[in-house]
C-alpha positions in Angstrom: 18.0 -15.3 -15.4 17.5 -18.5 -13.1 21.5 -20.1 -13.8 24.6 -19.4 -12.4 26.2 -16.0 -13.9 29.3 -16.4 -11.9 31.1 -19.9 -11.3 33.7 -19.6 -8.8 35.2 -22.4 -7.1 34.1 -23.9 -3.7 35.2 -25.7 -0.8 32.5 -27.6 0.6 34.4 -27.5 4.0 33.1 -24.0 4.3 30.4 -23.4 6.4 27.1 -22.0 4.7 27.8 -18.5 4.9 31.6 -18.4 3.7 30.7 -20.1 0.3 28.0 -20.3 -2.3 24.9 -23.0 -1.8 25.8 -26.5 -3.4 22.9 -28.9 -4.3 23.4 -30.7 -1.5 22.8 -28.1 0.6 19.2 -28.3 -0.4 18.2 -31.9 1.0 20.5 -30.6 3.8 18.3 -27.8 4.7 15.3 -30.1 4.1 16.1 -32.6 7.1 17.2 -29.6 9.0 13.4 -28.3 8.7 12.1 -32.2 8.6 10.4 -31.1 5.6 8.8 -34.1 3.6 10.1 -33.5 -0.3 7.2 -32.8 -1.6 6.6 -29.5 1.3 10.2 -28.5 0.7 9.5 -28.7 -3.5 6.6 -25.9 -2.9 8.1 -23.9 -0.4 11.6 -23.4 -2.9 8.7 -23.1 -5.9 9.8 -25.5 -8.1 7.7 -27.0 -10.3 7.4 -30.2 -9.8 9.9 -33.1 -8.1 11.9 -33.3 -11.6 12.5 -29.9 -11.0 13.4 -30.1 -7.4 16.1 -33.3 -8.4 17.8 -30.8 -10.9 18.4 -28.2 -8.8 19.7 -30.9 -6.4 22.4 -32.3 -8.1 23.8 -29.0 -9.2 27.4 -27.6 -8.2 26.3 -23.7 -7.3 22.3 -23.4 -7.0 20.7 -20.1 -9.1 21.3 -16.8 -6.6 17.4 -16.6 -6.6 16.7 -20.0 -4.8 19.6 -19.4 -2.3 18.3 -16.2 -1.3 15.3 -18.3 -0.4 17.3 -20.7 0.8 18.8 -18.0 3.1 15.4 -16.3 4.1 14.3 -19.9 5.7 17.5 -20.3 7.4 17.1 -16.3 8.9 13.8 -16.5 9.3 13.1 -20.4 9.8 8.2 -20.3 9.4 6.3 -21.7 7.0 5.1 -19.6 4.0 2.2 -17.2 4.5 -0.5 -16.4 1.5 -0.3 -12.3 1.6 3.0 -11.5 -1.1 4.0 -8.1 -2.0 4.0 -7.0 -5.8 6.9 -6.5 -7.6 5.7 -2.9 -7.8 5.4 -2.5 -4.2 8.4 -3.9 -3.2 10.2 -1.6 -5.2 7.9 0.8 -4.0 9.1 0.2 -0.9 12.5 -0.1 -1.5 13.7 2.7 -3.5 10.7 5.3 -3.6 12.1 7.0 -1.2 15.6 7.6 -3.5 13.4 7.9 -7.3 11.2 10.0 -5.5 14.6 12.8 -4.8 14.9 13.2 -8.6 11.1 14.3 -9.6 11.3 17.1 -12.1 14.6 16.6 -12.8 16.0 15.3 -16.5 17.6 12.9 -14.9 14.6 11.5 -13.5 13.8 8.6 -16.1 17.6 7.4 -16.2 17.9 7.4 -12.1 14.1 4.7 -12.9 16.1 2.6 -14.7 19.6 2.7 -12.9 17.0 1.4 -9.6 15.1 -0.8 -11.9 18.5 -2.5 -13.3 19.6 -2.7 -9.8 16.6 -4.9 -8.7 15.7 -7.4 -11.6 19.7 -8.2 -10.5 19.0 -8.7 -6.7 16.2 -11.5 -8.2 19.1 -12.6 -10.8 17.1 -11.1 -13.9 17.7 -9.3 -16.6 17.4 -5.7 -16.8 15.2 -5.7 -19.8 13.1 -7.5 -16.9 12.1 -3.9 -14.9 10.1 -2.4 -18.3 7.3 -5.9 -17.5 7.8 -5.5 -13.6 7.8 -1.7 -13.6 4.4 -1.3 -15.7 2.5 2.0 -15.2 -0.6 0.6 -16.8 -2.9 -2.0 -15.7 -3.4 -3.6 -18.9 -2.2 -6.8 -18.9 -3.7 -10.1 -16.6 0.3 -10.6 -15.2 0.7 -7.3 -14.4 0.6 -8.6 -10.5 3.6 -10.3 -11.1 5.0 -9.4 -14.2 5.2 -12.3 -15.3 7.2 -13.6 -12.9 8.7 -17.3 -12.3 7.9 -19.0 -8.2 11.2 -18.4 -7.4 10.4 -14.7 -7.3 7.0 -15.0 -5.9 8.4 -17.1 -3.0 11.0 -14.7 -2.0 7.8 -11.7 -2.5 5.4 -14.1 -0.2 9.1 -14.3 2.0 9.7 -10.7 2.3 6.0 -10.1 3.4 6.7 -11.9 7.1 9.4 -10.0 7.7 9.7 -6.5 9.7 12.5 -4.6 8.1 11.5 -6.7 3.9 13.8 -3.6 2.5 16.9 -4.3 5.3 16.3 -8.2 4.7 16.5 -8.1 0.8 19.4 -6.1 0.7 21.4 -7.8 3.0 20.9 -11.4 2.3 20.9 -10.5 -1.6 24.3 -8.8 -1.4 25.9 -11.7 0.4 24.7 -14.3 -1.9 26.1 -12.3 -5.1 29.2 -11.8 -3.1 29.9 -15.0 -2.5 30.2 -15.6 -6.4 32.5 -12.7 -6.8 29.6 -10.1 -7.6 29.8 -6.5 -6.1 26.0 -5.6 -6.0 27.1 -2.0 -4.9 29.4 -1.2 -7.6 27.7 -2.7 -10.6 24.4 -0.7 -9.9 24.7 1.6 -7.4 21.5 3.8 -5.8 21.7 6.9 -7.5 21.5 10.3 -5.3 21.7 13.5 -5.9 24.7 13.9 -5.0 26.1 10.8 -7.4 23.0 11.0 -9.9 23.1 8.9 -13.1 25.3 10.0 -14.9 23.5 8.9 -18.2 20.5 11.4 -18.9 19.8 9.8 -22.6 20.4 6.3 -24.0 20.8 5.9 -28.4 22.0 8.1 -31.3 21.4 11.9 -31.4 19.4 12.5 -34.1 21.1 14.7 -36.5 20.0 17.3 -39.4 19.9 15.7 -43.1 22.1 17.8 -45.5 20.1 19.9 -48.0 19.7 17.7 -51.5 21.3 19.7 -54.1 18.9 21.1 -57.2 18.1 17.9 -59.6 19.9 19.2 -62.3 23.1 19.2 -60.4 22.9 16.0 -59.2 25.2 12.8 -60.0 23.1 10.3 -61.0 24.7 6.7 -59.8 26.9 4.7 -62.1 24.4 1.7 -62.5 21.8 3.7 -63.7 24.1 6.2 -66.2 25.6 3.2 -67.6 21.5 0.8 -68.5 21.1 4.7 -69.8 24.2 4.0 -72.2 22.8 0.4 -72.9 19.5 1.4 -73.8 21.0 3.9 -76.2 23.4 2.2 -78.3 20.4 -1.0 -78.8 18.3 1.8 -79.8 20.6 3.0 -82.3 21.3 -0.3 -83.8 17.5 -1.5 -84.8 17.1 2.4 -85.6 20.3 1.0 -88.5 18.8 -1.5 -89.3 15.1 -0.3 -89.8 16.9 2.8 -92.4 15.5 3.5 -95.8 16.8 3.3 -99.0 17.9 6.1 -100.3 16.3 7.9 -103.0 18.4 7.8 -105.8 17.1 4.0 -105.7 13.5 5.0 -106.0 12.1 4.6 -109.6 11.2 7.9 -111.1 9.4 7.0 -113.7 5.4 7.6 -114.6 3.1 4.8 -113.5 1.6 2.9 -117.1 -1.8 4.6 -117.8 -4.9 2.0 -117.3 -6.1 0.2 -120.1 -9.1 0.7 -122.3 -12.2 -0.6 -122.4 -13.3 -2.8 -125.6 -16.8 -0.8 -126.7 -19.6 -3.2 -127.1 -21.9 -1.4 -129.5 -23.8 -3.1 -131.6 -23.9 -1.8 -135.4 -27.1 -1.6 -136.9 
C-alpha cells in the first residue's frame, strides 16, 4: 500500500508543516539539501530515475515517502549503514505494552492490534504484520519481512535518532493527521485499563445435530423422482417381454420317430 489513502484538498500556499507534502516538495527538499538527483533518489529509497520523476509529479506523495522527507527535515544527515529490523523496531516501540498482556487470554488480540497500528504507520496493509512479525527464521526475507526500500529507509533513519519510538510516533501521526486520518482513533494502543475488545475472530464452532435413523430419513425429491422413472422403464420392458398364455400352447404330443427300413437280404 504505497498510494494516497485519503485524498484531501491542499492549499500550496500553506507551510509544509500545515499540509501534506506534494510532488514538487521533493525537488524543493533536494535543492535545500543541495543533492544531485541520483543522491536524492538513493536517499529516498526510490528504485530508479523513473520512480523519482513519477513521485515528483504526484499531487500528494505517499505517506511513507513523506515520513522519510520529514525525518530528513528534522534530522538533516546522510543515512548510515545500520538499520533496525522490523521485529526489533516493533519490540522497541510496543514490546513493553505487549508484555503487560503476557499469560492473559487477550494476549493475541493485543498483539494483533499493535501489529495493525505498526503496519499502518508505514502505510502498509494490516495483513503485512503476519510476515513482518513472524517468530520463525525460515524465510530469507526474515530481516525485513520482504519490506520495500521506503520501509528500509525509515528503519535506517530511525537507527540514527536517540528516541526512535517518540520520533516515529510523532512524525507518523502528523503525516496521517494532515490527510484526515487519526491513528490514535483507528489503532489505539491497548492497555490493561483499556484492553482489546476482540478476543477471538471467526465463527464459533457449533455442534452438528444428530442424524435421524436411515429408515426415517427423507430422501431428496430428485432421488425419489429418479427412482420412480427407473421403475416405470423396468415395468414397460417386462410387459414387452411377457410370455404367451398357457392356453395358446399346443397340447398334442410330438410325432413318433419314423422307423428305419430293414436292410436284411433274404437267401
